[in-house]
C-alpha positions as CSV (number, residue, x, y, z in Angstrom):
1,M,18.5,-52.1,-3.3
2,Q,21.7,-50.7,-4.9
3,S,21.6,-47.4,-6.7
4,E,23.4,-46.9,-10.0
5,A,26.6,-45.0,-10.0
6,V,26.5,-41.4,-11.4
7,Q,29.1,-40.6,-14.0
8,T,29.8,-37.8,-16.4
9,F,28.6,-38.1,-20.0
10,T,29.1,-35.7,-22.9
11,V,26.1,-35.2,-25.1
12,I,26.9,-33.9,-28.6
13,G,24.6,-32.8,-31.4
14,L,23.1,-30.0,-33.3
15,R,21.0,-27.2,-31.9
16,S,18.6,-25.3,-34.2
17,D,19.5,-21.6,-34.8
18,V,15.8,-21.0,-35.6
19,D,14.4,-22.5,-32.4
20,M,17.1,-22.9,-29.7
21,S,14.9,-25.3,-27.8
22,D,15.4,-27.9,-30.6
23,L,18.3,-30.3,-30.0
24,F,19.2,-33.1,-32.3
25,I,21.5,-35.5,-30.4
26,A,24.2,-37.2,-32.5
27,G,25.7,-39.2,-29.6
28,V,26.4,-39.6,-25.9
29,I,30.0,-40.3,-24.9
30,T,31.2,-41.5,-21.5
31,G,33.4,-38.9,-19.8
32,P,33.9,-35.2,-19.7
33,V,35.2,-34.6,-23.3
34,S,33.1,-31.6,-24.5
35,E,36.3,-29.6,-24.9
36,E,37.6,-32.1,-27.4
37,F,34.9,-31.1,-29.9
38,A,36.2,-27.5,-30.1
39,I,38.2,-28.7,-33.1
40,L,34.9,-28.6,-35.1
41,E,35.2,-24.8,-35.8
42,T,32.3,-24.1,-38.1
43,S,28.5,-24.4,-37.8
44,E,26.0,-25.5,-40.4
45,E,23.7,-23.0,-42.0
46,V,20.7,-23.5,-39.7
47,F,22.3,-25.4,-36.9
48,T,25.0,-24.9,-34.3
49,R,27.2,-27.8,-33.2
50,W,26.7,-28.3,-29.5
51,A,28.3,-30.3,-26.7
52,M,27.7,-30.3,-23.0
53,E,28.5,-32.5,-20.0
54,F,25.9,-34.0,-17.7
55,D,26.2,-36.2,-14.6
56,A,23.8,-39.2,-14.9
57,T,23.4,-42.9,-14.3
58,D,23.3,-43.8,-18.0
59,P,23.5,-42.3,-21.5
60,D,19.7,-42.1,-21.9
61,S,19.4,-40.1,-18.7
62,A,22.2,-37.7,-19.9
63,A,20.3,-37.3,-23.2
64,E,17.1,-36.5,-21.3
65,Q,18.9,-33.9,-19.3
66,A,20.3,-32.3,-22.5
67,Y,16.8,-32.1,-24.0
68,A,15.4,-30.5,-20.9
69,H,18.3,-28.1,-20.7
70,C,17.6,-26.8,-24.2
71,R,13.8,-26.7,-23.8
72,N,14.2,-24.6,-20.6
73,G,16.6,-22.2,-22.4
74,D,19.4,-22.7,-19.8
75,E,22.5,-21.0,-21.4
76,E,24.9,-21.1,-18.5
77,D,28.0,-23.3,-18.7
78,E,27.2,-24.5,-22.2
79,S,29.9,-25.6,-24.6
80,H,28.8,-24.5,-28.0
81,V,30.9,-26.1,-30.6
82,S,30.9,-23.4,-33.3
83,G,33.2,-20.9,-35.0
84,D,33.1,-18.7,-31.9
85,N,35.7,-20.8,-30.1
């Protein structure tokens, strides 16, 4: 049985400012491009624009990792796409 190749995906979306465990994914892009989203320099009133890279076998697995990351409150190595950049 051949295993699927792992590649880097960038998950982008909105993260709730009220409950930081809430992530609303807008898309998953192949490749390490989270830095490209820094051009979005403002956040919404109740949400922060968010992007982070994950190594996974497919986009759905990358999205699952992103949800788990936010639920667990892991803040290290995050690329928040907000006016703080």
